[in-house]
N, C-alpha and C positions, 0 to 999 in steps of 0.2 A: 471533478471540475467539469461542469457541463459546457459543451461547445454550443455554438449558435443554433444548431439543429437539434439540440437536446441530447446528443449522444455523449457518453462519458464512461470512464472505467471506475467501477465500484470495487471497493476492497474490504477485506476482513483483517487488516493488519492489527487493529485494536484487539479483536477477539483472540488472535493467536498470541499477541504479546501478553495479554492478561493471563491466558492459560499457562504461559511460561513464567508468570510472576516477575516480569521484567519492567523496568521503568522505560520511558521513552528514550532517555539518555543512554541506557544500556543497549537498547536495540540500535539506536543511531550509531553508537561507537562500533557495534558489531558489523554493521553494513556500510560504514564509511560516510555517513551524512550527519547533518546537524540535528539536534533535538527538534528544532523548529520544522524541519522537513518531515519528520515522523508525525508531529502534531498536525500539520496541515493535511498530510496524507490521510490520517485517521479521520479527519473531518470531511473527507472527500472533496477537499478544495485544491488538491494537487494530484495530477496523474504522473506517476514516476516514469522515468525512462525505462526501456526494456532491460538495460543493464542492472539498474537498481531493483526492478521487479524480480529479476532472476537472483540477485544477491539475497533478497528477502526470502524467497521460496527455498533457496538453498539453505539459508540459515535455519529456517523452520523445518526443513526436510519434508516438504510437501509439494504436490503438483501445483503449477502456476494457477490452474483453475480452482484450486481450493481457497486461494486468497483473492485473486483478481478475476473480475468478470466484466465483459463489455455490455453496456446497456445501450440499445439502439434508440435513437431519437425518432421524431416524426419526420417523414419524407416530404 
């Protein structure tokens, strides 16, 4: 989700979910959110809270930087 100055958090949730052969619903249930939340996050239309981001990386057992990255906008 891009902010006014173009900065946003990019994610690789889709890639990690597909590698585990999981549905959006299965991942949503595992991390305590709705399927819709996973859907919009995978489309980069939603930046998760820090708590949700850490639930996701804990679930996939990876470093936060493996899934989420900050993209700087123009100053």
